[in-house]
C-alpha positions in Angstrom: 6.9 17.2 6.1 8.6 15.2 8.9 9.6 11.5 8.8 9.4 9.4 11.9 12.1 6.8 11.4 10.9 4.3 14.1 7.4 4.2 12.7 8.8 3.9 9.2 10.9 0.9 10.2 7.7 -0.6 11.7 5.8 0.0 8.5 8.6 -1.7 6.5 8.5 -4.7 8.9 4.7 -5.0 8.8 4.7 -4.8 5.0 7.5 -7.5 4.8 5.6 -9.8 7.1 2.3 -9.5 5.1 4.2 -10.0 1.8 5.8 -13.1 3.2 2.3 -14.3 4.2 1.2 -13.9 0.6 4.3 -15.8 -0.5 3.6 -18.7 1.8 -0.1 -19.0 0.8 0.2 -18.6 -3.0 2.0 -21.4 -4.9 2.2 -20.7 -8.6 4.4 -19.0 -11.1 3.1 -15.6 -10.2 4.0 -15.7 -6.5 7.0 -13.4 -6.9 4.9 -10.8 -8.7 2.3 -11.0 -5.9 4.9 -10.6 -3.2 6.8 -7.7 -4.8 3.7 -5.7 -5.7 2.0 -6.3 -2.3 5.1 -5.3 -0.5 5.5 -2.1 -2.5 1.8 -1.1 -2.2 1.5 -1.9 1.5 4.7 -0.2 2.3 3.8 3.0 0.5 0.3 3.2 2.1 1.6 2.3 5.6 4.4 4.8 5.2 1.9 7.5 4.6 -0.2 6.3 7.6 2.6 5.8 10.1 5.8 7.4 9.0 4.9 10.9 7.7 3.6 14.0 9.4 2.8 17.2 7.5 2.8 20.8 8.7 -0.9 21.1 8.8 -2.8 18.7 10.9 -5.8 18.6 8.6 -3.6 17.5 5.7 -2.0 14.8 7.9 -5.4 13.5 8.9 -6.8 13.5 5.4 -3.7 11.7 4.0 -3.8 9.1 6.8 -7.5 8.4 6.3 -7.1 7.9 2.5 -3.9 5.9 3.0 -5.6 3.6 5.6 -8.5 3.0 3.2 -6.2 2.1 0.4 -4.1 -0.1 2.7 -7.1 -2.2 3.3 -8.1 -2.1 -0.4 -4.6 -3.3 -1.3 -4.7 -5.9 1.4 -8.1 -7.2 0.3 -7.1 -7.2 -3.4 -3.9 -9.1 -2.7 -5.7 -11.6 -0.4 -8.1 -12.3 -3.2 -5.3 -12.7 -5.7 -3.4 -15.0 -3.4 -6.2 -17.6 -3.1 -7.0 -17.7 -6.8 -5.1 -18.3 -10.0 -4.7 -15.1 -11.9 -3.1 -13.8 -15.1 -0.3 -11.4 -14.9 -2.2 -8.9 -17.0 -5.2 -8.8 -14.8 -3.1 -8.5 -11.7 -0.9 -5.7 -13.1 -3.9 -3.7 -14.4 -5.9 -4.1 -11.2 -3.1 -3.1 -8.9 -1.8 -0.4 -11.2 -5.2 1.3 -11.3 -5.6 1.0 -7.5 -2.1 2.4 -6.9 -2.4 5.3 -9.4 -5.8 6.2 -7.9 -4.3 6.3 -4.4 -1.3 8.4 -5.6 -3.6 10.8 -7.4 -5.9 11.3 -4.4 -2.9 11.8 -2.0 -1.2 14.2 -4.4 -4.4 16.2 -4.7 -4.7 16.4 -0.9 -1.1 17.5 -0.6 -1.5 20.1 -3.4 -4.6 21.6 -1.7 -2.7 22.2 1.5 -5.7 22.2 3.7 
């Protein structure tokens, strides 16, 4: 596994800008929760897309495809939550299930070493 630091910095910057966009659109008591979780989720998925490279090209391609899909799922989910009022419980459960599903799939791909 190799880390590309320039692409990782770009992934961090993109995630910060998107999280700031969510902060500026959503004006309620849950805005900090939305910003923090969207930053973490988008950062992790964009880090796997841009910043990491694995020894086997097939593994790298599979992880990038899954991470890209979940990046857009996280983005769509957080856009939906930013335009509507939501309870903390619904937000945490929804994003927690999405995050754990993405982690499980990526872990399974890395464990298979294909």
